[in-house]
N, C-alpha and C positions, 0 to 999 in steps of 0.2 A: 513525425515529431514526438509522438507519445513513446515510441519504442526506440528512441535514439540511442546509439551506441557511443559510449565514451571511448576515447583513444586508448585509455588504460585497459579497457576490456578487449581490445583487438588482439593483443598477444595471447590472452587466455582463450579467446575463441579459436585462434590458430592452433594452440596446444590441444584444444578440444578436438579439432579435426584430426590432428596427428594421432591422438589417443584412440579415436574411433577406428582409424585405419589400422593401427597396430593391433588393436583388439580383434578386429575382423581377421587379420592375417593369422594371428596366433590361434584363433578358434579353428580356422580352416586347416592349419598345419598340424595342430596337436589333437584336434577333436575334443578338446576340453571346453567347458562352458565358461562364460565370463566370470562367474562366481568361483569356479575352480582355479582359473588363472590368477584371480586376485589373491587367492590363499596359497599359491604355490611359491615357496620361499626363494628357490633359485631364479624363477622368472621375475619375481618382484625385484630381486637384487640386480638382475641384468638390466631390467628396464630403468631402474633407479640410476644405474651407472651410465646408461645411454642418454637419458633425457634430463636428468637432474643431478649430474655428477658433483656439482659444487654447492648444492643446496645446504645451507646452514640454518639452524634455528635462529629466528629473529631474537636479537638481544632486547629484553624488556626491562632492563635494570632502571633506565630512566623513567619509563612509564610506571613502574612499580612504586616509584617515589613521588609521582606527580599527583597533584590534587585535581588535575584536569584531564579529560579524555584526550586521546591522540586524535589527530586530524581525521584519519581514515578508519578509526575504530580498532586498529590493531593493538594487541597487548592489553585489551580489556581483561582477558583471561591470560595470566602470566604463563601458564603451562601450555596453553593452546592459543598462541597469538593471533591465529587466523580466524578464530570463532567470532562471528558477527562483523568481521572487517569488510570493507569495500573490496570489490574485485575478487570475489571468492565464489566457488560453486555453492549453489543452494542445497543444503542438506535435506534429507527426507525422513519422514516417519516410517515409511514403508519403501522397500526397494522398487525401482522402476520396473514397469511391465511393458517392454517394447515387443513388437511382433517378432523381431529377430533376436531379442534379448540384448541387443547392443544399441541400436539407434533408430530403427524403423518405427514410425508412430503407431500407436494402437489403432489399427484399421479394421481388424477382423474380430468377429464375435465368437462366442463359445462353440458354435457349430461350424466355424470356419468360414462362414459367409460374411461379406462386408457389413460393417456397422452402418446404420442409417445416416444419411446426410444430417449434419448438425443444423442446417437451415430447416430441414423437414421437422426435426425435433423441436426447434424453436417455434415454428408455425403451429405445431400441435400443442406444445406445453406452455409457451410464454406469451402467446398472443392474448392480450386483454380485450375484454368486450369494449368495442368502440375505440380500441387502441389506447386506452387510458387506464392506468393502474389505479388501485383503490387508494383513497386518502387515509392517512393515519390522523385521527382527530385529537391525539394527545401529544405527539412529537412534532418538532419543527424541522424545517429543512436543514438546520445546523447538524442534525444527526448524519445525514448523507454527506454534507460538506466536510465535517470533521473526519469522518471515516476516510474520505478521499485524501484529505490533508495528511493524516497519520500514515496511511498506506504509502504515500509518496515520501515519507520520512524513513521508511524501513525496507522498501524494496523497489528496485528498478531492474526489469529484465529486458536486456537488449535483444533485438532480432538480428538475424543474419543480414548483412548489407552487401549490395552489389559493388562492382568496381566503377565508380564514377556516376552511376545512375541507380535508381531503385530497382530491385528485383521485380519483374513482372511475371505473375503466375497465371494470368488470364488475358484474354483478348488477342489482338492481332500480333502484339509484340511479345507473346508468351515465351519464356525461357525454359529450356529443359534442364532444370536444376534440382538437385536432391533437396535443396532447402525449400522448394515449393511444396505446399500442402493445401491446395485450394479447396474451397468448400463448394460442393455441388448444389446448385439451386434447382429445386423441382420444376418440372415443365409447367405445372399449374400454379406456380407461386403467385400469391395474391398481390405482390408489389413489384418484384424484380422481373425484368424481361430478358436478362442475360442468363447464361447457364452456369456462371462461375463467379465466385466471390474471392477476392484476393486474400491470400494468407501465406505469410512467409514464416518459417520456423524460427523459434528462439535460437540465438547464437549458442553453440555448444560450449560446454566446459568439460575439462577432464575430471574424472572422479577423485574424490578425497583430496590428497595433497598434489594432485596433478602429475605424479610420478609413478602411477600404477595403472595397469590395464583395467578396463571395466566399462560399463554402459555409459551412454551420453548423459551428461548433467547440464544444468542451465546456470547462468551467471547472475549473481546479484552485484550490480555495479555501484551500490551505495552501502553505507553501514546499516546493519539490521537494528541497531539500537534506536530507541526513541530519544534522540540526542540533539535535535534541532538541525540536523543536516539539511532538512528541507529549507531552512533559513540561511545557513552558512555554506553549504556544500560540504564535500567530503575529501577535499584535497587542499594542500597549501596554496596551490594556484587559484582555487576558487576564493579562498579567504582574501588573497591579495587583490582579486578583481572586485570583491563585494564590500570590503571593509576599508575604513579610513585609517591609514597607518599612523596618523598623527593624533587621533582622538580615541580610537577604539570603538567608534560608532560605525554603523552600517551606512554605506553611501546611499543617497537618495537623489531623486530628480525633482524638478520644480513641482511645487504643490505637496512636498513631503511624500512623494510617491516612490514606488520601486524604481530603481534605475532602468534606463532604456537598454535593450539588448534582447537576445533570444530570437525565436522564430514565431510568427503568428500571421494572421491576416488583419490588416488595419483599415480604418476609415480615415478620411481627411483629418489631419491634425492630431491623430492618435499615434501611439508608439507601442512596440512590443516591450514586455517587461522582462527583467532579468532577476533571478533569485537563486537560492541554493539548489533548487531542483529545476530541471529544464522544462517540466510540465506545468509551470506556473500559469501559462496562458490558456490552459485547456478550457476552463470556464471562468467567468468573472467571480463567482462565489468562492472558488478555490483561490484565485488571486487575492481576494479580500482577506483570507486568512494569512496568506503570505505577507500582505501589507501590514496586518495587525501585529504580527510578531516581529517584523522589521522595526516598526515604530516602538514596540515594547522593548526590544533590545536597546534602542537609542534612549528611551526614557530611563531605563535601568542604568545605562552608563552615566547619564546626567546625575542620577541620584548617588551612584557610587563615588563619582568624583567629588561630590559634596562632603561625604563622610570619610572618604579615604584620599585626601589630596596628596598623600605620600605614595600612592600607587602609580606605577608607570602605565603607559598606554596598553601594553600587552596584558598586564594583570587585569586592568579594567575590562578589556575585551573578553578575556577568558572567564572572568567571574560572571559577567553579564550572560555569556553563552551558557554557563553552568546553570544559572537561575532560569533562563529561558527553557533549557532542557528539562529542568525540574517541573516547571509549569506545564509543559507539554505532557509529561508523565502523569502529573496530578489530574489534569483535565481528562485525559484518556481513561485512567483507572477510576477516578472519583466521580466522573459525570458521564462520559460517553459510554463506557462498557455497561453502565447500569441500564442503558436503553437496549443493549444487544443481548445480554445474558440474564438469566434468572438469578435471584439472590442466592439460591442454594448452589448454583454453579460458580458464582463469585467466591463463595466460601470454599467449595470443593477444590478449585484451582488456585487457591491462595492469592486471589486478586484484590482483596479488600485492603484499603489503605488504613494505616494507623492514625488515630486521632492525636496521640501524644507519643513522645519517646522515639526511639530508633527501631528500625527493622533489623532482623537477624536472618533474613531469608536468602542472602546470597549463598549460592552453592556452586563452587568451582567445577563441579562435574556436569553441570547443565550447559548445553550448547544453546546460546540464546538466538542463534541465527534464524532468520525467517525461513520456514520450511516450504518446500516446493508446493505441497497441496494447499497450504494456506494462501500462498501467493497466486497460484494459478486457478484456484477454485473457491475455497471457503470464504475468503475475505472479499470476493467479488460479488457477494450477495447484495452489496450496496448498489449495484447497477439497476436493481429493480426499484430503488428508492429515488431515481432521477426524476425530477418533476417535469411537467409539460412546458412550463414557462419560467422566465425570470422577469423581474419588474423592480421598480422603485416604490418605496412606501414612504409617504411624506410624514412630517412631524406629528400630524394628528393621529397617526397609527391607523388610519382608516382609508386614506385615499391612495390607490395604486395608479401609477402612471407609467407610460412607455412599456407596457407589457409586451414581451418578446418571446416567440417560440424558442425553446431551449436550443434547438439545433442551429438557430441563427446566431447564438452567442458562442458557439464552439470555436476555440482558437481565436477569439476576437475579444480583446480586453476593453472594448469601448466603454462599457458600463462603469468601469473603474477609472479610466484615465481621462475621459472626456471632461471638458471644462476645468482642466487643472485639478481633477480629483474632487470637485465640489459635490458630486453625487454619491460619494463613498458611503456616507451615513444613511442615505436613502436605500441603498442596496443592502446595507447591514440590517436595517429594520425589517426589510422584506424577508431576509434569511432567518431571523430569529423569531418571527411571529407567524409566518406562513406555515400551514400544515405540511408535514412531510408526506411522502408516499410510503405505503406499507412495503415491507420487505417480504415479498411473496413470489409466486411463480408467474405473476402477471407483470409484463414490462410495458412501460410507456412506448407508444408507437414510434416516437422519435428515435429511440435507441435501437429499435429493431429494423426500421425501414428508412427513416429520413436523415439520420446522422450521416454526414459525409456524402449524401446522395447527390447524384448529378442528373442531368436531363436525359442521359442515355440509358437509364435503367440500372446503373451501377450503384453500389452503396455497401454499407456494412451493417451487420446485425450483431450487437454486443453479446446477446445470449448465445448465438451460434458460435461466435468467435471464442467465447469462454470455454465452451465444450470442446471446440477444436484445439484450443491451447492445452487443455488437459490431455488430449490424445497425443499432441505434439510432445509433451513432457513425459509421456509414458506413465501417467497417473493410473494406479489400479482403479478398478470399477467400484461402483457404489457399495455393493455388498461386501467387498473386501474392507472398505473403510468402516462399515457398520461392525464388522467383526473386530477390527482394530480398536474400536471404541467400546467394545463390550455390549453392543446393542443387538437386538434380535435381528436375524438374517432371514430374508424371504426366500422361499423355494419356488414360489409362483407369484404372478402379478397380484392375484387376489390376496396373497399373504403379506403384502407390503404394509408394514406397520407405519404409523405416523404420517401416512399419505392419504389424502382424501380419495373417495371413490372416483371422483371425476379425474383426478390426476393419475390414479392407477390405470384407468381405461386409456388415458392419453399415452401413458408409457407403454402399455401393452399394444397400442395401435402402431407404434413405430419400432419398438425393439422386438427381436425374435426370442430373446431369453432374458429372464430377470437378472441374470448375472452379467448381462451386457450393459446395463444402465450406467451411463457416465456419472462420475461423482458429482459434477456440477449440476447435471439434470436432476439426479436423485435428491441432492441436498436442497435445491430450490423447490422441488416438488413437495417436500415435507411441510406440514402445517406448523407454523411457528408455535412454540410452547407459550403457555400463559406467563406473561411477565418477561418475555424475550422477543427479539425480532426474528429469530431463526429457529429451525427445528433441532431435534436432538443431535444429528450428525454434525452440522456446522457449529453447534454449541460446543461439542466435544473438541473439534479441531481448533476453533478460535480460542477456547479456554486453555487448551494445552499450549498454544503458541504464545498467548499473552502471559502465561505463567513462566514460560521459558525466557521471554523478554525481560521479565522482572527478576526472577530468581537467578538468572545467568548473567546479570549486569552488575559488575563490580562498582559501577558508578551510579547505581540506582539511588535516587535522591533521598530516600529515607535511611540509607545505610549510614552506619557510624564510622567515623574516621575521616581522614583527609579527603577521601573521595566524595564525602557527603558535605553536610553543613553542621554548624554548631546547633546545639539544642534550641537556642533563641532564634537563630535564623530559620530553622526548619519550622518552628511555630509560626513565624511571620509568613512563610510561603504557604502554609496550610490554610491561611485565612482566605486565599484568593480562589475565586471561581472564574470561569471563562467570561461571565457577564461583566466582571470588573475589568478584565483585560480589554474587552470590547469597548467598555465605557472610556477607558483611559486613552484609547488609540483610534477609534473610528467615528468620533464626533456625535454619538448618541447621548441624550441627556436623561432618558428614562428607559428602564429595562426590567424585565422579570429576572429574579436571581438565578433561575435555572433556564438557560437559553436553549437547552435541548428539549424542553417541553413548553407547550403553548401557555400563555398567561392564563391564570385561573385564580380563584379565591385563595388557594394554597400556594400559588406561585405568582403573586400579584406584583404590579408595577412598583418599582422603587426608583427614587432619584439616584443617580450614579454616586453622588457624594455620600449616600447612606450605606453603600456597600463597602465592606472592609478591604483594605489593601495592605501592601507590605510597608512596614516601618523600617527604613534602611539604617536606622541607628544601631540595629543588631549587627551591622557590618563594621562598626567602629573598631572592634577588636579583630584580631586575625581570624580567618576562616579555619574551620576544623572543629571536631566534636569536643565538647567540654563536659 
């Protein structure tokens, strides 16, 4: 359910398979490398004529004149319509490093010997004492929850699918398929009794424009922009399924909850939720953010209809969508990233928001698309922030009830939808006041051993899966990324900078050579920098990616022109923090202004009506900069 493939991605996956086979054949017949093939003009022309003979550049004239984003993110960049659009290959900061230079996962180390099992690495590096990661005494659970929510707004990587049934890479029904890349479980594993952990490779995408030879790429089946796709979806069909065509509001179910639909496991009287992203049911805290912004959209449409009775349904929907996208960008850059990166890195990567006036940061030469290493490694640091439990917190902000192990809530929306949604505010209080977990190399036992586990010794280990996904995607090793970021590079395990002595020994215990360390393992092993949640490497990758998302977005909310807002409207949006959005939509009455940090004398409780919100009278005149 997490890696579900959209129908629109199936054609690209098929083209990816064809591209791989063509590249393999040409390499065998010509003796050229994939890089040489891609730069050979006659071959490029021939392949273009064979596979994309009628390809024409998408016409972006209408999009260039529009104040609103396209449905699928196309034509955000007029000269490169595909940049950041849904159903496109994930670009890279560094070329892929496959064992065969074309498609084979990274399996062998520097000395030619097999790389260690990723479960073995996880057992050595990610196992926390008592299977419980350290608490962060300043941040709340909302840091983890928002990171997951925004990740689902900018990337969805589908896996290869079987014909009519899931691909099985382990057990009695194992299939001999190239898409299988199972994880070996050590014979002395402390939890699993089987020898193999399921792993199916990400669906392939052809390189670049899909009309050239080259190594395997992976698909992003949603838009890369922080644009509210997580609320609305990324296709016209999704909009028709989720929005009320008569009012411009989003459809709801009884109790003002998300509409029914999608896939999950349910208890008696519950229902699965449907949203702009199919992963809405993964955990109740994530579903809570989906619900918050669905309700926020509907609240905004009500306000817009009051000040603009002359607007039609479509205009109301689009303007509300535009405001929701702006709020998502503002919360991410103005609140969330302040918990992830140091102040100096926010400045270095141009991630600071303006307090007044317009931004001039848009750069048409920047590809905003979510990069492969960010998707498959760096932004997965949040898996170490997953808490051991979920619970309700009552109005006294002291009494916790119905405490549930986190694994029991997985793909079960019960905590949100039970009793007609009457416990939504109790769940929200728990998320914004409970201490988060530290982003470090120590993972909660549930995400290593108990998530998805069954009584036969099967299960999944998120840490191991993340390392394996990096190998599947051909991500270069840790030292290569240190070089790319301009950081010091180790020549021996004792020479590893930014990594504790304990973690150096753990890495040396499983890897044969320091150049073999996987990027995810090395990045998670780094000690977080003061004032940041992550170490230098992931700070670099995350900083670069969020700069691209901002500077490469023609519809960035601070930009001047029809793509943005008027000066007065922008100032109204700037008043809003996530705490106010939560107050308006999830039924809490008292909240700390910064919900990413625990209440304190400097972040003390406020009544919701004391927090500033948007005055929609700024929308009485036409949108656009003035």
